[in-house]
C-alpha positions in Angstrom: 14.6 -15.9 -17.4 13.0 -13.7 -14.7 10.8 -15.4 -12.1 7.3 -14.0 -11.9 6.6 -12.1 -8.8 4.9 -14.1 -6.0 1.3 -13.1 -5.4 0.5 -10.5 -2.8 -0.7 -12.4 0.3 -3.3 -11.3 2.8 -3.6 -7.6 2.0 -5.2 -5.9 4.9 -6.5 -2.4 5.0 -6.1 -0.1 8.0 -8.3 2.6 6.6 -9.3 4.8 3.7 -7.2 7.8 2.8 -10.4 9.8 2.2 -14.1 8.9 2.4 -14.9 6.4 -0.3 -11.3 6.8 -1.7 -8.3 4.5 -1.8 -7.4 2.4 1.2 -4.0 1.8 2.7 -2.7 -1.2 4.6 -0.2 -4.0 4.5 0.4 -7.4 3.1 3.3 -9.6 2.1 4.8 -11.0 -1.0 7.0 -13.9 -0.3 8.9 -13.1 2.9 8.7 -9.3 2.4 6.1 -7.2 4.2 4.7 -4.4 2.1 2.8 -1.2 2.2 -0.4 -1.6 0.1 -2.8 0.9 -1.5 -6.0 -0.2 -3.1 -7.7 1.9 -5.7 -10.8 1.3 -7.9 -8.4 0.1 -10.6 -5.6 -1.7 -8.8 -3.9 -2.9 -5.7 -0.4 -1.3 -5.5 2.4 -2.4 -3.2 6.0 -1.8 -2.3 8.4 -3.1 0.3 8.0 -1.5 3.6 10.8 -1.0 6.2 10.3 -1.6 9.9 9.4 2.1 10.6 6.7 2.2 7.9 5.2 -1.1 9.2 5.2 0.4 12.7 3.6 3.6 11.3 0.9 1.6 9.6 0.1 -0.2 12.9 0.2 3.0 14.9 -2.2 4.7 12.4 -4.5 1.7 12.7 -4.7 1.8 16.5 -4.9 5.6 16.5 -7.9 5.3 14.1 -6.2 8.0 12.0 -8.1 7.0 8.8 -11.6 6.5 7.6 -13.1 3.1 8.0 -11.4 0.4 5.9 -13.4 -1.8 3.4 -15.0 -4.4 5.7 -14.0 -7.4 3.5 -10.2 -6.6 3.9 -10.1 -4.7 7.2 -7.1 -5.5 9.3 -8.1 -7.5 12.5 -6.3 -7.8 15.8 -4.9 -11.1 14.6 -3.5 -9.4 11.5 -1.8 -6.7 13.6 -0.5 -9.3 15.9 1.1 -11.1 13.0 2.6 -7.9 11.7 4.1 -7.0 15.1 5.2 -10.6 15.6 7.2 -10.4 12.3 8.8 -7.2 13.6 9.8 -8.9 16.8 11.4 -11.9 15.0 13.4 -9.6 12.7 14.5 -7.0 15.3 18.2 -7.5 16.3 18.1 -4.9 19.1 17.1 -6.5 22.4 15.6 -3.3 23.9 13.5 -2.6 20.9 12.4 -6.3 20.7 11.2 -6.0 24.3 9.3 -2.8 23.5 7.7 -4.6 20.5 6.8 -7.5 22.7 5.1 -5.2 25.1 3.1 -3.8 22.2 2.2 -7.3 21.0 1.0 -8.1 24.6 -1.1 -5.0 24.5 -2.7 -6.0 21.2 -3.4 -9.5 22.4 -4.8 -8.2 25.7 -7.2 -6.0 23.8 -6.0 -2.7 25.3 -7.4 0.5 24.0 -6.1 1.7 20.7 -4.3 4.7 22.1 -2.5 2.5 24.6 -1.4 0.2 21.9 -0.4 3.1 19.6 1.8 4.5 22.5 3.6 1.2 23.0 4.2 0.9 19.3 5.5 4.4 19.1 8.0 3.7 21.9 9.4 0.9 19.7 10.1 3.2 16.7 13.7 3.6 15.5 15.4 6.4 17.5 15.1 9.6 15.5 12.1 8.4 13.5 9.8 10.2 16.0 10.6 13.4 14.1 8.1 12.2 11.4 4.5 11.7 12.4 3.5 8.1 11.7 0.3 9.2 9.9 2.4 11.5 7.7 4.8 8.6 7.0 1.9 6.4 5.9 0.4 9.2 3.7 3.8 9.8 2.1 4.2 6.1 1.3 0.7 6.0 -0.2 1.4 9.1 -2.3 4.6 7.5 -3.6 2.7 4.3 -4.5 -0.1 6.0 -6.3 2.1 8.6 -8.1 3.2 6.1 -10.7 -0.3 4.6 -11.3 
C-alpha cells in the first residue's frame, strides 16, 4: 500500500510570473524542499535541487517578479530558513562558507542586490551559464505544463 504524500508545508511566494497571474515560490514536503507554483485552480510543486532553490532566492532578492500575494509572500525569515537548509546540506566547505555569508547578509538586512550577489557566488560552478530568473521560469513552465 502506497503512503499518501505528506502535505506541502509553508508554501511561500517570491512573486508572480505576470501581473495577476500564477505565483512562484518554495515550500517543503517532508524533508524535501520544493519549487511551488500557485494558479487559480491549484498549487503545484516538484522537488527542487540546490541550484533551483538558490535561483528562487536570488530572484526574490533581485525583485525579478511582480509582487507576491501578500498572504503567502516569502519573508526574510523564510529566506533565512531556506538558505539555512542549504548550508546544512552542503558538503563543500567553501560553498558552505559562501552560503553562510549570504545568510548573514539576509539576517543583517542588507540590500537585495547585495544578498543576490552573495547567493550567486554560492551557485554550483558552471550553473552561472543559466540566468537564475530563467531557471525559475523554466521550472515554473515545467510544473504548469502538466496541469
